C-alpha positions in Angstrom: -14.8 103.6 -51.9 -14.1 101.0 -49.3 -17.3 99.7 -49.9 -17.2 99.7 -53.4 -13.7 97.6 -53.4 -15.2 95.3 -50.3 -18.4 94.8 -53.2 -16.3 94.0 -56.0 -14.0 91.2 -53.9 -17.0 90.0 -52.4 -18.7 89.4 -56.0 -15.4 87.8 -57.2 -15.3 85.8 -53.9 -18.5 84.2 -54.7 -18.1 83.8 -58.6 -14.8 82.2 -57.5 -16.2 79.8 -55.3 -18.1 78.1 -57.8 -15.4 77.7 -60.0 -13.6 74.2 -59.0 -10.0 74.2 -57.4 -8.8 72.2 -59.9 -9.1 74.5 -62.7 -6.5 76.9 -61.0 -3.8 74.8 -61.3 -4.4 74.1 -65.2 -2.1 76.4 -66.6 -5.1 76.3 -70.2 -7.5 77.4 -68.1 -5.7 80.1 -66.2 -6.3 83.1 -68.1 -10.4 82.0 -67.8 -10.0 81.9 -63.8 -8.2 85.1 -63.8 -10.5 86.9 -66.3 -13.4 85.4 -64.4 -12.5 85.9 -61.0 -9.6 88.2 -60.6 -9.1 90.8 -63.3 -11.6 93.2 -61.8 -9.4 93.8 -59.1 -5.4 93.3 -60.8 -6.1 95.1 -64.3 -2.9 95.3 -66.3 -1.1 93.3 -63.0 -2.0 96.0 -60.5 -3.6 96.0 -57.4 -6.5 98.0 -56.5 -6.6 97.3 -53.2 -2.8 97.7 -51.9 -1.1 99.3 -55.1 2.6 98.1 -53.5 1.6 94.3 -54.3 1.2 94.2 -58.0 1.2 91.1 -60.0 4.7 91.8 -61.4 7.4 88.7 -60.5 9.4 90.9 -58.0 6.6 91.7 -56.4 5.1 88.3 -56.0 8.4 87.0 -54.7 8.9 90.3 -52.0 5.5 89.0 -51.0 5.9 85.6 -50.7 2.9 85.2 -53.6 4.7 83.7 -56.4 3.4 79.9 -56.4 0.0 78.6 -56.5 -0.2 77.8 -52.9 0.6 80.9 -51.6 -2.5 82.2 -53.9 -5.2 79.9 -53.1 -3.9 80.8 -49.2 -4.5 84.1 -49.7 -7.5 83.8 -51.5 -9.2 81.9 -48.7 -8.2 84.6 -46.1 -9.9 87.4 -48.4 -13.2 85.0 -49.1 -13.4 84.6 -45.3 -12.5 88.3 -45.0 -15.2 89.7 -47.1 -18.1 87.4 -45.8 -17.2 88.5 -42.0 -17.5 91.9 -43.3 -20.9 91.0 -44.4 -22.1 89.7 -41.2 -20.9 92.8 -39.1 
């Protein structure tokens, strides 16, 4: 199960790395960016990796993820973890 989740994260990371970061800040394209890169782990606002950290506003605020900047930083961290786990 862990290997499947890491594979999904790695695929999402690779796909997202080819998407210009400008699109992430463009609210008109936000749904497309989310659908192409995040929806596989965050379907219906849930979180397959950590069920306690959903995409509900209260959880985003609780875990200090309610800003574009925080999400971009977290995404970069996840991307690096995926790349590192592939090399190990």
